[in-house]
C-alpha positions in Angstrom: -15.1 79.3 -80.0 -18.1 81.5 -79.1 -19.0 84.8 -81.1 -21.5 87.1 -79.5 -23.6 89.7 -81.4 -25.6 92.7 -79.8 -28.7 90.8 -78.8 -26.6 88.1 -77.2 -24.4 90.6 -75.3 -27.7 92.4 -74.1 -29.0 89.1 -72.6 -29.0 89.3 -68.6 -26.6 87.1 -67.0 -27.5 84.7 -64.2 -26.1 84.8 -60.8 -22.6 83.0 -60.2 -22.9 79.5 -59.4 -20.9 79.2 -56.3 -19.0 76.2 -55.1 -18.4 78.0 -51.9 -19.8 81.5 -51.7 -18.1 82.4 -48.5 -14.7 81.6 -50.0 -15.5 83.4 -53.3 -15.1 80.1 -55.0 -17.2 80.3 -58.1 -18.4 77.1 -60.1 -19.8 76.7 -63.5 -17.9 77.4 -66.6 -14.7 79.6 -66.5 -11.1 80.2 -65.8 -9.3 78.0 -63.5 -8.9 78.5 -59.8 -5.4 78.1 -58.3 -4.3 77.3 -54.8 -0.7 77.9 -54.5 1.9 77.2 -51.5 5.0 75.6 -50.5 5.5 71.6 -50.3 4.1 69.9 -47.2 1.9 72.9 -46.3 -1.4 70.8 -46.5 -2.6 71.9 -50.0 -3.6 68.4 -51.2 -5.3 67.4 -47.9 -7.3 70.6 -47.7 -8.6 70.4 -51.4 -9.4 66.7 -50.6 -11.5 67.7 -47.5 -13.4 70.4 -49.7 -14.2 67.8 -52.3 -15.6 65.4 -49.7 -17.7 68.0 -48.4 -18.9 69.0 -51.8 -20.0 65.4 -52.6 -22.5 65.3 -49.8 -23.3 69.1 -49.1 -21.5 69.3 -45.8 -20.0 72.5 -44.5 -16.4 72.9 -46.1 -14.0 72.6 -43.4 -16.8 72.6 -40.9 -17.6 76.2 -41.5 -18.8 77.2 -45.0 -22.1 76.0 -46.5 -22.0 74.4 -49.9 -24.6 72.1 -52.0 -23.8 68.6 -53.4 -21.6 68.4 -56.4 -20.2 65.7 -58.7 -16.1 65.9 -58.2 -13.0 64.8 -60.0 -9.9 64.6 -58.5 -6.8 64.2 -60.7 -3.9 62.8 -58.8 -0.5 63.1 -60.1 1.7 63.3 -57.1 0.4 61.3 -54.1 -0.3 57.9 -55.3 -3.1 55.5 -54.6 -2.0 54.7 -51.0 -1.7 58.0 -49.7 -4.7 59.5 -51.6 -7.1 56.6 -50.5 -6.0 56.6 -46.9 -6.4 60.4 -46.8 -9.9 60.1 -48.2 -10.7 57.2 -45.6 -9.6 59.2 -42.6 -11.4 62.2 -43.8 -14.5 60.4 -44.4 -14.5 58.6 -41.2 -14.2 61.9 -39.3 -17.0 63.6 -41.5 -19.5 60.6 -41.1 -19.4 59.8 -44.7 -19.4 56.3 -46.3 -17.5 56.4 -49.2 -18.9 53.2 -50.5 -22.4 55.0 -50.7 -21.1 57.9 -52.9 -21.2 55.8 -56.2 -20.0 57.8 -59.1 -20.5 61.2 -57.3 -16.9 61.1 -56.5 -14.2 60.0 -59.2 -10.6 60.0 -58.5 -7.8 59.3 -61.2 -4.4 58.3 -59.6 -1.5 58.8 -62.0 -3.7 58.9 -65.2 -1.9 59.5 -68.5 -3.4 62.7 -68.8 -1.5 66.0 -69.2 -2.3 69.6 -70.0 -1.5 69.6 -73.6 -3.5 70.2 -76.8 -3.3 66.4 -77.6 -5.3 65.4 -74.3 -8.0 68.2 -74.9 -10.7 65.5 -75.9 -9.9 63.4 -73.0 -10.3 66.3 -70.5 -13.5 67.2 -72.0 -14.8 63.6 -71.8 -13.7 63.6 -68.1 -14.9 67.0 -67.2 -18.4 66.7 -69.1 -20.0 64.7 -66.2 -18.5 66.7 -63.3 -19.1 69.9 -61.5 -15.4 70.5 -60.0 -12.2 69.2 -60.8 -9.0 69.3 -58.7 -5.5 68.8 -60.4 -2.7 68.1 -58.2 -0.5 69.4 -59.3 0.1 72.0 -62.1 3.7 71.1 -61.9 3.2 67.6 -63.0 0.2 68.2 -65.2 2.0 70.6 -67.7 3.9 67.6 -69.1 7.6 67.0 -69.9 9.4 69.6 -72.2 7.5 72.6 -70.7 9.6 74.9 -68.3 7.1 75.5 -65.3 8.8 78.8 -64.7 8.1 80.1 -68.3 5.0 81.7 -69.7 4.5 78.6 -71.8 2.8 77.0 -68.8 -0.2 79.2 -69.4 -1.2 77.3 -72.5 -2.2 74.2 -70.6 -4.0 76.4 -68.2 -5.9 78.2 -70.9 -6.7 74.8 -72.5 -8.3 73.8 -69.4 -10.3 76.9 -68.9 -11.5 76.5 -72.5 -12.7 73.0 -71.6 -14.5 74.3 -68.6 -16.5 76.8 -70.8 -17.5 73.8 -72.8 -18.4 71.5 -69.9 -19.4 73.7 -67.1 -16.9 71.9 -64.8 -14.6 74.2 -62.9 -10.9 73.4 -62.5 -9.0 73.9 -59.3 -5.1 73.6 -59.7 -2.7 73.0 -57.1 0.4 75.1 -57.6 3.8 74.9 -56.0 5.8 78.2 -55.0 9.5 78.7 -55.4 11.9 80.1 -52.7 12.8 83.7 -53.8 15.2 84.5 -51.1 12.8 87.3 -50.0 10.0 86.8 -47.5 7.0 87.4 -49.8 3.2 86.4 -49.6 2.5 87.6 -53.0 1.9 84.7 -55.3 2.7 86.8 -58.4 6.2 86.6 -57.1 6.6 83.2 -55.6 4.4 80.8 -58.0 6.3 78.6 -60.5 5.6 80.1 -63.6 4.9 83.6 -61.3 2.7 86.2 -63.5 1.7 83.6 -66.2 -0.2 81.4 -63.7 -1.5 84.3 -61.8 -2.8 86.2 -64.9 -4.6 83.1 -66.3 -6.3 82.3 -63.0 -10.0 83.5 -62.1 -9.3 83.0 -58.4 -5.9 82.7 -56.6 -5.4 81.5 -53.1 -2.1 81.4 -51.2 -1.7 78.8 -48.5 1.0 79.4 -45.8 2.3 77.3 -43.1 4.3 79.4 -40.4 7.0 77.9 -38.3 4.6 77.4 -35.3 2.4 75.1 -37.4 -0.4 77.8 -38.1 -2.0 77.5 -41.6 -3.6 80.5 -43.3 -5.4 80.8 -46.6 -5.4 84.2 -48.2 -7.4 85.3 -51.4 -5.0 87.3 -53.5 -7.2 87.5 -56.8 -10.9 87.3 -57.0 -11.9 88.1 -60.6 -15.6 86.3 -61.0 -16.5 87.0 -57.4 -15.3 90.5 -57.6 -13.8 91.1 -53.9 -11.4 89.0 -52.2 -12.5 87.4 -49.1 -10.6 87.7 -45.6 -8.0 85.3 -44.9 -8.9 82.6 -42.8 -7.0 80.2 -40.4 -7.0 76.5 -41.1 -6.1 73.6 -38.7 -5.3 69.9 -39.5 -5.7 67.6 -36.6 -5.7 63.9 -35.9 -9.0 62.5 -34.5 -8.6 59.4 -32.4 -10.9 56.3 -32.3 -11.1 53.8 -29.4 -8.2 51.9 -30.6 -6.3 54.2 -33.0 -5.0 57.7 -32.1 -5.0 58.6 -35.8 -8.2 56.9 -37.1 -9.3 60.1 -38.6 -8.3 63.5 -39.7 -10.0 66.8 -40.1 -9.7 70.2 -41.6 -11.2 72.8 -39.7 -11.5 76.7 -40.2 -11.7 79.4 -37.6 -14.6 81.3 -39.1 -14.4 85.2 -39.3 -17.1 86.8 -37.0 -20.2 88.0 -38.9 -20.9 91.9 -39.4 -23.8 91.4 -36.7 -21.6 89.7 -34.3 -19.0 92.4 -34.7 -21.7 95.2 -34.2 -22.9 93.2 -31.1 -19.5 93.1 -29.6 -19.0 96.6 -30.1 -22.3 97.7 -28.5 -21.4 95.6 -25.7 -18.0 97.2 -25.4 -19.6 100.6 -25.5 -22.1 99.7 -22.7 -19.3 98.1 -20.7 -17.0 101.3 -21.1 -20.0 103.5 -19.9 -20.5 101.4 -17.0 -16.8 101.7 -15.9 -16.8 105.6 -16.5 -20.1 105.8 -14.2 -18.6 103.5 -11.6 -15.3 105.5 -11.5 -17.4 108.6 -11.4 -19.4 107.3 -8.4 -16.3 106.3 -6.5 -14.6 109.6 -6.9 -17.8 111.4 -5.8 -18.2 109.1 -2.8 -14.6 109.7 -1.8 -15.0 113.6 -2.3 -18.3 113.4 -0.2 -16.5 111.2 2.6 -13.7 113.9 2.8 -16.4 116.9 3.2 -17.9 115.0 6.0 -14.5 114.3 7.7 -13.7 118.0 7.5 -17.2 119.0 9.0 -16.6 116.5 11.9 -13.0 118.0 12.6 -14.6 121.3 13.4 -18.0 120.1 14.7 -17.5 116.9 16.9 -20.7 115.4 18.1 -22.8 117.1 15.4 -26.2 115.5 14.4 -26.8 114.1 10.9 -28.8 117.1 9.9 -26.3 119.5 11.2 -23.6 117.7 9.2 -25.7 117.5 6.0 -26.3 121.1 6.2 -22.6 122.0 6.5 -21.5 119.5 3.7 -24.4 120.1 1.5 -25.2 116.3 1.3 -29.0 116.5 1.5 -29.4 113.5 -0.6 -29.8 110.5 1.8 -28.1 108.1 -0.6 -25.0 110.1 -1.1 -24.8 110.8 2.8 -25.0 107.0 3.3 -22.3 106.3 0.8 -20.0 109.0 2.4 -20.5 107.6 5.9 -20.0 104.1 4.6 -16.6 105.2 3.0 -15.4 106.5 6.2 -15.9 103.3 7.8 -14.2 103.0 11.3 -13.0 106.7 11.1 -16.5 107.7 12.3 -18.1 106.8 15.5 -22.1 107.0 15.7 -23.3 107.8 19.2 -27.1 107.7 20.1 -27.9 110.3 22.9 -31.1 110.0 24.8 -33.4 113.0 24.5 -34.0 115.2 27.6 -37.6 115.4 26.9 -37.9 111.6 26.5 -38.4 111.5 22.9 -36.7 109.6 20.3 -32.7 109.4 20.8 -30.5 112.0 19.0 -27.8 110.5 16.8 -24.3 112.2 17.1 -21.2 111.8 14.9 -17.7 111.7 16.2 -14.1 111.1 14.7 -12.4 108.1 16.1 
């Protein structure tokens, strides 16, 4: 327990230590982050990809910058074969040699470790040398005898958050959502344990897989970061080698455009709209000028250019040329020899 007096409260706080700033995913000591979603929506694989990126500082999901971290993955659901195979496929695609990671990555498969007070010391020991922890999943980690749909589930979450304060290792919990009978993206309504889990978490992300296979990750609570970040679209795809169509697998994010990119696109749209308006105005004026020339010729067949320009008011050579060009084959231009042997005169006739 930490007690703070006035001078301690007056001390300036450092900037948050972000695991992934663009996702609002804060590191260092603090309450648990939670990622919730239905079964088989890709939660575990998506966080395995995130952990691998954190081990070497590669962009998370190919899009979001991070720095190298020491990671711990507690797998209580998938088992050794699935977990290891997924890490191998992800690493192959990302160009990471797992054998060179050393102790930067540590994975516990079905450890006898639960979110109960009796295991607090073991959690402290494991987290003491790590920067980030993923627990897969909360439903299994709460232990036997605890109803995950009751508020009692919060005790284990709070215990893990307290250990985080002691060790500086930030936990991320994978949580399952339940069917409510009502279509809802609000994790306060669909998380198993509902408001107890939501209230205890620092940051809450909802993972949704729609019927077309589109995966979206929405940020529904962001206590430390302050503002929720925009929803992002994710894709999970197989990557083929020369001999195996499923040699690798990757998780990729479709990045939202930056503010500068949005402003550039808006300016380009404004310029293009202005060009189209000017072009439409030019065409309308050209057609109007052509109609004036046509009217003048009907009453003055064989008139010269200068005569027609005076009659129509088209004294601009460019507007006159555009008008005649618009009339096309409706006008015949005749060159008439001069009586005095000078330059031939140009006469205009309707066809």
